[in-house]
C-alpha positions in Angstrom: -32.9 1.3 37.1 -32.6 3.7 34.5 -35.5 4.4 31.9 -36.1 1.4 29.5 -36.7 1.9 25.9 -36.7 -0.1 22.7 -34.0 -0.8 20.1 -34.6 1.1 17.1 -34.0 -1.8 14.9 -34.6 -5.0 17.0 -37.2 -3.8 19.3 -35.1 -5.1 22.4 -35.5 -3.9 25.6 -32.4 -1.5 26.4 -31.2 1.3 28.3 -29.2 4.1 27.4 -26.4 4.7 29.9 -23.3 6.8 30.5 -20.0 5.2 30.6 -16.8 6.3 32.3 -15.9 8.3 29.3 -19.1 10.3 29.3 -20.8 8.6 26.1 -23.7 6.7 26.3 -24.2 3.1 25.4 -27.0 0.9 24.7 -27.6 -1.7 27.5 -29.8 -4.8 27.4 -32.2 -3.9 30.0 -32.3 -7.6 31.6 -29.4 -8.8 33.8 -27.8 -11.7 32.5 -25.2 -14.0 34.3 -22.4 -13.6 31.8 -22.7 -9.9 31.8 -19.5 -7.7 32.1 -21.1 -4.4 33.0 -22.4 -2.9 36.5 -25.3 -0.5 36.2 -26.1 2.4 39.0 -27.7 5.5 39.0 -28.0 5.9 35.2 -24.4 5.0 34.4 -22.3 1.8 33.7 -19.1 0.3 34.2 -17.2 -2.7 33.3 -16.5 -5.2 35.9 -12.8 -6.3 35.7 -12.5 -10.4 35.2 -10.6 -10.2 38.8 -13.0 -8.3 40.5 -15.2 -10.2 43.3 -18.9 -8.7 42.0 -22.1 -10.1 43.5 -24.6 -7.7 42.1 -26.7 -8.0 38.9 -24.6 -8.1 35.7 -25.6 -6.5 32.3 -24.2 -6.7 28.9 -23.8 -4.0 26.1 -26.5 -4.1 23.4 -24.1 -4.1 20.8 -23.1 -7.7 21.7 -26.3 -8.8 21.3 -28.2 -6.8 18.7 -28.9 -8.6 15.5 -28.4 -5.2 13.4 -25.5 -3.8 15.4 -23.3 -3.3 12.5 -25.5 -0.8 11.1 -25.7 1.3 14.2 -21.7 1.4 14.5 -20.0 4.7 13.8 -17.5 4.5 10.7 -13.9 4.5 12.0 -11.0 5.9 9.7 -10.0 2.6 8.7 -13.6 2.1 7.5 -13.6 5.2 5.4 -10.1 4.3 3.8 -11.8 0.7 2.5 -14.6 2.5 0.8 
């Protein structure tokens, strides 16, 4: 498993993992039965709905953090609304 740290805003246990696109994403450190991510060697990948997968499942911390909105980067649509 990857190094565990704490979310800066809600203090939950998270792992910063590299995605298939090479970006880092916060992932909850504890596996959950409804998760859609596989974690392996410091990286995560989406488990397809049609895929048979029996390993531990994880979920993006953006889906569970109560303060997730304040950590999202602004999109061009957001900038036009301001």
